[in-house]
LOVEXPA-962577 format. One record per residue (C-alpha): residue number from 1; x, z, y. Coordinates in Angstrom, 3 decimals, decimal comma, always signed. Last residue first. Example, Ala and Ser with C-alpha at 12.3 -4.5 7.8 and 13.67 -1.06 7.14 Angstrom:
% LOVEXPA-962577
<2 <+13,670 +7,140 -1,060>>
<1 <+12,300 +7,800 -4,500>>
This chain:
% LOVEXPA-962577
<372 <+172,465 +70,966 +88,732>>
<371 <+172,711 +72,466 +85,114>>
<370 <+169,702 +71,210 +82,874>>
<369 <+166,933 +74,104 +82,767>>
<368 <+166,513 +74,349 +79,038>>
<367 <+163,210 +73,128 +77,292>>
<366 <+164,322 +74,172 +73,537>>
<365 <+165,288 +71,371 +71,357>>
<364 <+169,118 +70,982 +71,167>>
<363 <+169,874 +74,333 +70,213>>
<362 <+166,726 +75,713 +68,472>>
<361 <+166,953 +72,694 +66,030>>
<360 <+170,193 +74,133 +64,745>>
<359 <+168,250 +76,840 +63,070>>
<358 <+167,406 +74,228 +60,343>>
<357 <+165,418 +76,273 +57,722>>
<356 <+165,295 +74,385 +54,243>>
<355 <+162,157 +75,985 +52,620>>
<354 <+161,215 +74,554 +49,228>>
<353 <+157,716 +74,408 +47,561>>
<352 <+157,966 +71,060 +46,095>>
<351 <+155,684 +69,486 +49,030>>
<350 <+158,120 +70,959 +51,632>>
<349 <+158,099 +74,475 +53,115>>
<348 <+157,039 +75,456 +56,558>>
<347 <+158,160 +77,250 +59,619>>
<346 <+156,867 +76,450 +63,110>>
<345 <+157,963 +77,289 +66,817>>
<344 <+155,643 +77,752 +69,772>>
<343 <+157,391 +77,567 +73,083>>
<342 <+155,495 +79,592 +75,787>>
<341 <+154,769 +78,523 +79,455>>
<340 <+156,680 +80,181 +82,353>>
<339 <+158,502 +77,160 +83,142>>
<338 <+157,214 +73,879 +81,578>>
<337 <+157,818 +71,390 +84,386>>
<336 <+160,841 +73,297 +85,796>>
<335 <+162,767 +73,135 +82,714>>
<334 <+163,510 +76,614 +81,584>>
<333 <+166,211 +79,250 +82,482>>
<332 <+164,215 +80,160 +85,518>>
<331 <+161,480 +81,324 +83,375>>
<330 <+163,508 +84,509 +82,671>>
<329 <+162,918 +86,373 +79,543>>
<328 <+161,893 +83,033 +77,848>>
<327 <+158,962 +83,360 +75,505>>
<326 <+158,863 +82,106 +71,894>>
<325 <+155,778 +82,406 +69,902>>
<324 <+156,062 +81,943 +66,311>>
<323 <+154,158 +80,156 +63,544>>
<322 <+154,049 +80,832 +59,913>>
<321 <+154,306 +79,587 +56,397>>
<320 <+152,828 +76,194 +56,870>>
<319 <+152,794 +74,437 +53,550>>
<318 <+148,904 +74,957 +53,425>>
<317 <+148,233 +72,818 +56,500>>
<316 <+149,899 +69,850 +54,605>>
<315 <+147,516 +70,262 +51,710>>
<314 <+144,489 +70,785 +54,059>>
<313 <+145,332 +67,338 +55,618>>
<312 <+146,452 +66,924 +59,029>>
<311 <+144,372 +64,557 +61,426>>
<310 <+146,159 +63,624 +64,718>>
<309 <+145,593 +65,566 +67,943>>
<308 <+149,003 +64,794 +69,157>>
<307 <+150,169 +68,316 +69,148>>
<306 <+148,846 +68,604 +65,579>>
<305 <+150,788 +65,624 +64,631>>
<304 <+154,186 +66,893 +66,274>>
<303 <+153,489 +70,506 +64,900>>
<302 <+153,189 +69,073 +61,333>>
<301 <+156,298 +66,740 +61,465>>
<300 <+158,537 +69,626 +62,912>>
<299 <+156,942 +71,885 +60,387>>
<298 <+158,071 +69,756 +57,536>>
<297 <+161,717 +68,866 +58,783>>
<296 <+162,571 +72,739 +59,546>>
<295 <+162,477 +75,286 +62,482>>
<294 <+159,914 +72,969 +64,309>>
<293 <+160,008 +73,254 +67,794>>
<292 <+157,070 +73,356 +70,319>>
<291 <+156,252 +72,608 +73,832>>
<290 <+153,155 +72,440 +76,298>>
<289 <+150,043 +73,849 +74,693>>
<288 <+147,788 +74,479 +77,458>>
<287 <+144,708 +75,057 +75,560>>
<286 <+146,510 +77,640 +73,747>>
<285 <+145,179 +79,435 +70,395>>
<284 <+147,949 +78,754 +68,246>>
<283 <+147,611 +80,343 +64,903>>
<282 <+149,186 +83,350 +62,726>>
<281 <+151,556 +84,341 +65,382>>
<280 <+155,205 +85,798 +64,997>>
<279 <+156,768 +86,771 +68,107>>
<278 <+159,894 +85,714 +69,710>>
<277 <+161,380 +87,065 +73,048>>
<276 <+164,006 +85,099 +74,714>>
<275 <+167,424 +85,869 +76,442>>
<274 <+169,512 +82,726 +77,164>>
<273 <+173,115 +82,502 +76,372>>
<272 <+172,744 +79,307 +74,092>>
<271 <+174,608 +80,237 +70,964>>
<270 <+174,509 +84,129 +71,433>>
<269 <+170,958 +84,649 +72,956>>
<268 <+169,508 +82,005 +70,911>>
<267 <+170,718 +83,412 +67,543>>
<266 <+169,799 +86,955 +68,708>>
<265 <+166,290 +85,922 +69,286>>
<264 <+166,303 +84,150 +66,017>>
<263 <+167,543 +87,371 +64,159>>
<262 <+164,565 +89,180 +65,666>>
<261 <+162,013 +86,749 +64,880>>
<260 <+163,247 +86,748 +61,137>>
<259 <+162,792 +90,756 +61,066>>
<258 <+159,268 +90,258 +62,721>>
<257 <+158,545 +87,741 +59,659>>
<256 <+159,829 +89,916 +56,917>>
<255 <+156,432 +91,461 +56,435>>
<254 <+156,395 +95,000 +55,086>>
<253 <+153,884 +96,558 +57,617>>
<252 <+151,660 +93,541 +56,613>>
<251 <+148,908 +93,998 +59,055>>
<250 <+145,595 +94,816 +57,043>>
<249 <+142,541 +92,903 +55,953>>
<248 <+139,434 +94,441 +54,392>>
<247 <+137,410 +93,266 +51,619>>
<246 <+133,883 +94,105 +50,188>>
<245 <+132,057 +92,244 +47,401>>
<244 <+131,199 +95,546 +45,703>>
<243 <+134,880 +96,316 +45,209>>
<242 <+137,584 +97,213 +47,670>>
<241 <+139,267 +93,797 +47,694>>
<240 <+142,545 +93,919 +49,951>>
<239 <+143,586 +91,265 +52,225>>
<238 <+147,170 +91,626 +53,571>>
<237 <+148,302 +90,132 +56,705>>
<236 <+151,115 +88,059 +58,313>>
<235 <+153,098 +87,266 +55,024>>
<234 <+156,440 +86,200 +54,822>>
<233 <+157,482 +88,635 +52,047>>
<232 <+161,046 +88,375 +50,949>>
<231 <+162,048 +88,005 +47,347>>
<230 <+165,004 +89,887 +46,027>>
<229 <+167,649 +88,180 +43,558>>
<228 <+170,520 +86,977 +46,037>>
<227 <+173,686 +87,100 +44,161>>
<226 <+177,163 +86,849 +45,648>>
<225 <+178,635 +90,089 +44,498>>
<224 <+178,079 +92,142 +47,859>>
<223 <+174,600 +90,517 +47,980>>
<222 <+173,399 +92,367 +44,720>>
<221 <+174,871 +95,796 +45,627>>
<220 <+173,223 +95,526 +48,993>>
<219 <+169,808 +94,167 +47,855>>
<218 <+169,541 +96,729 +45,156>>
<217 <+169,900 +99,574 +47,484>>
<216 <+167,021 +98,033 +49,540>>
<215 <+164,598 +98,051 +46,805>>
<214 <+162,882 +101,377 +47,473>>
<213 <+162,445 +100,320 +51,292>>
<212 <+160,999 +96,990 +50,147>>
<211 <+162,315 +93,591 +49,235>>
<210 <+160,125 +92,006 +46,581>>
<209 <+161,185 +92,351 +43,014>>
<208 <+161,602 +89,541 +40,316>>
<207 <+159,686 +90,423 +36,950>>
<206 <+161,661 +88,337 +34,541>>
<205 <+159,743 +86,372 +31,775>>
<204 <+160,500 +87,804 +28,256>>
<203 <+163,077 +85,833 +26,373>>
<202 <+162,405 +82,092 +25,623>>
<201 <+162,874 +81,180 +22,107>>
<200 <+162,868 +77,318 +22,345>>
<199 <+166,382 +77,247 +20,938>>
<198 <+167,873 +75,794 +24,419>>
<197 <+165,769 +78,805 +26,089>>
<196 <+167,717 +81,122 +24,038>>
<195 <+171,095 +79,487 +24,579>>
<194 <+170,541 +79,912 +28,447>>
<193 <+169,566 +83,272 +28,193>>
<192 <+172,739 +84,235 +26,043>>
<191 <+174,829 +82,421 +28,522>>
<190 <+173,507 +84,655 +31,655>>
<189 <+170,482 +86,952 +30,613>>
<188 <+168,316 +86,555 +33,835>>
<187 <+165,856 +84,320 +32,135>>
<186 <+168,484 +81,835 +31,610>>
<185 <+167,176 +78,689 +33,186>>
<184 <+164,470 +80,099 +35,490>>
<183 <+167,020 +82,757 +36,536>>
<182 <+169,350 +79,965 +37,587>>
<181 <+166,544 +78,200 +39,483>>
<180 <+165,507 +81,452 +41,063>>
<179 <+169,036 +82,141 +42,332>>
<178 <+169,659 +78,809 +43,842>>
<177 <+166,332 +78,758 +45,598>>
<176 <+166,577 +82,257 +46,950>>
<175 <+163,105 +83,612 +47,101>>
<174 <+160,265 +83,477 +49,590>>
<173 <+156,922 +85,142 +48,940>>
<172 <+153,568 +84,294 +50,730>>
<171 <+151,194 +87,361 +49,728>>
<170 <+147,617 +86,542 +48,426>>
<169 <+148,112 +87,714 +45,015>>
<168 <+151,250 +85,599 +44,643>>
<167 <+151,893 +82,467 +46,833>>
<166 <+155,025 +80,671 +46,393>>
<165 <+158,303 +79,737 +48,424>>
<164 <+161,411 +78,729 +47,009>>
<163 <+164,384 +79,111 +49,655>>
<162 <+167,180 +77,208 +50,801>>
<161 <+170,043 +79,289 +52,176>>
<160 <+171,700 +79,393 +55,852>>
<159 <+169,071 +80,417 +58,271>>
<158 <+166,697 +81,898 +55,573>>
<157 <+169,431 +84,219 +54,758>>
<156 <+168,895 +86,029 +58,046>>
<155 <+165,456 +87,127 +56,751>>
<154 <+167,312 +89,208 +53,895>>
<153 <+169,812 +90,848 +56,460>>
<152 <+167,148 +91,517 +59,037>>
<151 <+165,161 +93,096 +56,500>>
<150 <+168,105 +95,324 +55,250>>
<149 <+168,799 +96,551 +58,823>>
<148 <+172,371 +96,861 +59,387>>
<147 <+174,310 +99,977 +60,543>>
<146 <+174,205 +101,961 +63,795>>
<145 <+177,507 +101,022 +64,808>>
<144 <+179,326 +103,847 +67,033>>
<143 <+179,611 +103,681 +70,567>>
<142 <+176,058 +104,356 +72,154>>
<141 <+173,622 +103,069 +74,242>>
<140 <+169,888 +102,615 +72,642>>
<139 <+169,123 +99,277 +70,651>>
<138 <+167,006 +96,654 +71,814>>
<137 <+169,591 +93,999 +72,258>>
<136 <+172,741 +94,866 +70,131>>
<135 <+175,631 +95,844 +72,507>>
<134 <+175,605 +99,541 +71,113>>
<133 <+176,066 +98,024 +67,667>>
<132 <+173,896 +96,481 +65,121>>
<131 <+175,636 +94,045 +62,800>>
<130 <+172,681 +91,463 +62,379>>
<129 <+174,205 +89,173 +64,858>>
<128 <+177,722 +88,992 +63,450>>
<127 <+176,501 +88,360 +59,909>>
<126 <+174,179 +85,633 +61,380>>
<125 <+177,399 +83,723 +62,692>>
<124 <+179,207 +84,178 +59,320>>
<123 <+176,171 +82,795 +57,574>>
<122 <+175,789 +79,830 +60,140>>
<121 <+179,371 +78,910 +59,587>>
<120 <+179,099 +79,156 +55,985>>
<119 <+176,001 +76,762 +56,354>>
<118 <+177,899 +74,244 +58,079>>
<117 <+180,713 +74,326 +55,597>>
<116 <+178,201 +73,766 +52,808>>
<115 <+176,557 +71,070 +54,742>>
<114 <+179,577 +68,862 +54,685>>
<113 <+181,629 +67,985 +57,922>>
<112 <+181,205 +64,990 +60,362>>
<111 <+178,277 +65,983 +62,115>>
<110 <+178,160 +63,044 +64,741>>
<109 <+180,110 +63,511 +68,201>>
<108 <+177,722 +63,274 +71,140>>
<107 <+177,697 +66,704 +71,628>>
<106 <+174,597 +69,642 +70,911>>
<105 <+174,446 +69,803 +67,225>>
<104 <+178,194 +70,181 +65,913>>
<103 <+179,293 +71,466 +69,270>>
<102 <+177,171 +74,319 +68,925>>
<101 <+178,649 +75,342 +65,413>>
<100 <+182,151 +74,863 +66,900>>
<99 <+181,236 +77,076 +69,775>>
<98 <+179,661 +79,833 +67,749>>
<97 <+182,632 +79,706 +65,369>>
<96 <+185,207 +80,270 +67,930>>
<95 <+188,068 +78,669 +69,677>>
<94 <+186,191 +75,195 +69,753>>
<93 <+189,758 +73,179 +69,252>>
<92 <+190,765 +75,536 +66,407>>
<91 <+187,305 +75,228 +64,607>>
<90 <+187,022 +71,397 +64,987>>
<89 <+190,491 +70,835 +63,721>>
<88 <+189,927 +73,141 +60,822>>
<87 <+186,848 +71,227 +59,736>>
<86 <+188,872 +67,880 +60,204>>
<85 <+191,552 +69,148 +57,956>>
<84 <+189,178 +70,537 +55,373>>
<83 <+187,338 +67,092 +55,116>>
<82 <+190,674 +65,390 +54,715>>
<81 <+191,601 +67,676 +52,003>>
<80 <+188,541 +67,020 +50,286>>
<79 <+189,051 +63,292 +50,422>>
<78 <+192,614 +63,419 +49,433>>
<77 <+191,646 +65,580 +46,422>>
<76 <+188,896 +63,140 +45,447>>
<75 <+191,297 +60,142 +45,506>>
<74 <+193,643 +61,952 +43,213>>
<73 <+197,122 +60,821 +43,553>>
<72 <+197,884 +62,948 +46,812>>
<71 <+200,837 +61,195 +48,467>>
<70 <+198,261 +59,727 +51,062>>
<69 <+197,881 +63,184 +52,503>>
<68 <+201,524 +63,576 +53,392>>
<67 <+201,434 +60,058 +54,996>>
<66 <+198,547 +61,037 +56,969>>
<65 <+200,405 +63,772 +58,357>>
<64 <+199,651 +67,599 +57,823>>
<63 <+200,286 +69,971 +60,813>>
<62 <+200,363 +73,401 +60,035>>
<61 <+197,535 +75,828 +60,837>>
<60 <+196,985 +77,355 +57,236>>
<59 <+200,793 +78,220 +56,920>>
<58 <+201,602 +79,904 +53,787>>
<57 <+198,321 +78,879 +52,112>>
<56 <+198,855 +75,410 +53,707>>
<55 <+202,159 +75,014 +52,144>>
<54 <+201,024 +76,090 +48,724>>
<53 <+198,254 +73,555 +48,913>>
<52 <+200,308 +70,811 +50,222>>
<51 <+203,017 +71,574 +47,266>>
<50 <+200,192 +71,547 +44,773>>
<49 <+198,934 +68,377 +45,618>>
<48 <+202,431 +66,488 +45,833>>
<47 <+203,031 +68,004 +42,294>>
<46 <+199,968 +66,272 +41,001>>
<45 <+196,758 +68,227 +40,066>>
<44 <+195,359 +67,739 +36,663>>
<43 <+195,439 +71,484 +35,765>>
<42 <+193,527 +72,419 +38,959>>
<41 <+194,671 +72,967 +42,541>>
<40 <+192,339 +74,930 +44,756>>
<39 <+190,585 +72,574 +47,328>>
<38 <+187,016 +72,269 +45,964>>
<37 <+187,274 +75,253 +44,116>>
<36 <+187,559 +77,290 +47,034>>
<35 <+190,900 +79,162 +47,865>>
<34 <+191,794 +76,687 +50,730>>
<33 <+188,420 +77,688 +52,368>>
<32 <+189,245 +81,388 +52,148>>
<31 <+192,746 +80,671 +53,471>>
<30 <+191,394 +79,356 +56,823>>
<29 <+189,826 +82,813 +57,170>>
<28 <+193,056 +84,539 +56,737>>
<27 <+194,795 +82,315 +59,222>>
<26 <+192,256 +83,394 +61,744>>
<25 <+189,087 +81,850 +63,257>>
<24 <+187,385 +83,383 +66,374>>
<23 <+184,114 +85,002 +65,981>>
<22 <+182,237 +85,798 +69,561>>
<21 <+180,501 +88,992 +69,524>>
<20 <+180,936 +89,400 +73,315>>
<19 <+183,429 +91,957 +73,006>>
<18 <+185,667 +89,958 +70,586>>
<17 <+185,370 +89,467 +67,007>>
<16 <+188,498 +88,280 +64,990>>
<15 <+187,485 +86,791 +61,478>>
<14 <+188,547 +87,945 +57,996>>
<13 <+185,682 +90,324 +57,509>>
<12 <+183,137 +87,565 +58,070>>
<11 <+184,535 +85,369 +55,456>>
<10 <+181,115 +83,894 +54,580>>
<9 <+181,620 +84,535 +50,964>>
<8 <+181,846 +88,149 +51,315>>
<7 <+178,116 +88,287 +52,067>>
<6 <+177,981 +92,245 +51,796>>
<5 <+181,088 +94,679 +52,096>>
<4 <+180,562 +95,813 +55,594>>
<3 <+177,351 +97,726 +54,836>>
<2 <+177,061 +100,304 +57,883>>
<1 <+175,252 +103,698 +57,300>>
């Protein structure tokens, strides 16, 4: 069963999709940005702002002169429209969301759109990557969509939504930061919960569920309304105590790490045109370690230090959530000096327990062969 109604905020349903999976902007897609609170008129909006907004809703690709923008009385409104117009220009010039996103991080032009817009681009791209069809790598030939894997959907969120990471009963769990912070303030009871907390009468603490086959239905219904309450287990292994001082370790069959690896494989293939295989690994046992890429700021710094042989504190090592081994399907796609060697990826949270994955790091930092 396909779940077409989740992640509505990214505008995936309003995009045109071609046979290669590229996402092309449409007028309806641009209208979604115009309807956001940053651009929608408010009671204090001047007549010029209201007229501009109405004109753009009618013709989202219409030219807007600097003179017309200057007529807006509110400075924040002028700035917001300028950002939107710059974003629109990038999209239309690139032709696809993938090309626009890639251009932000592989060209010489500095990133000049807000992080929110960057994340919405990434979310729409990931939405297309997890829509399994006959062309999806690893799928059997066929003509009909075969649905979306719930673990891939939840793991895909790491590419565009910050996560809070904690360890509970030996398991590494990631939860949507915005959702968890809201639940912490309201105990999941909305305005009533906020008032109770203010009155120092906290309600019973919430038991936030971990994604599993029996909670999958909850994921789809929550995501469709813009909520992200389920935790993702990012543990490699599970250690169980059987008593009498005995323990045994099992591979975690419900880990979200393999699903994240699959999403990253498709991300590299679609944005760089290079086929890779990515496998979660608990450690790097490689005397000939040649190349690595951090998927966030903290893992980048940690891998750099480990590669140089610098001393790394135990506290910093504990921030490392996982490592991955990336292998190119065709070594000829790599730089000749590292061809055939694996690339190691790192994923870590910061000192506050927050994971901010930066999938754009894979676009500019993989050892790709340069065109001759």
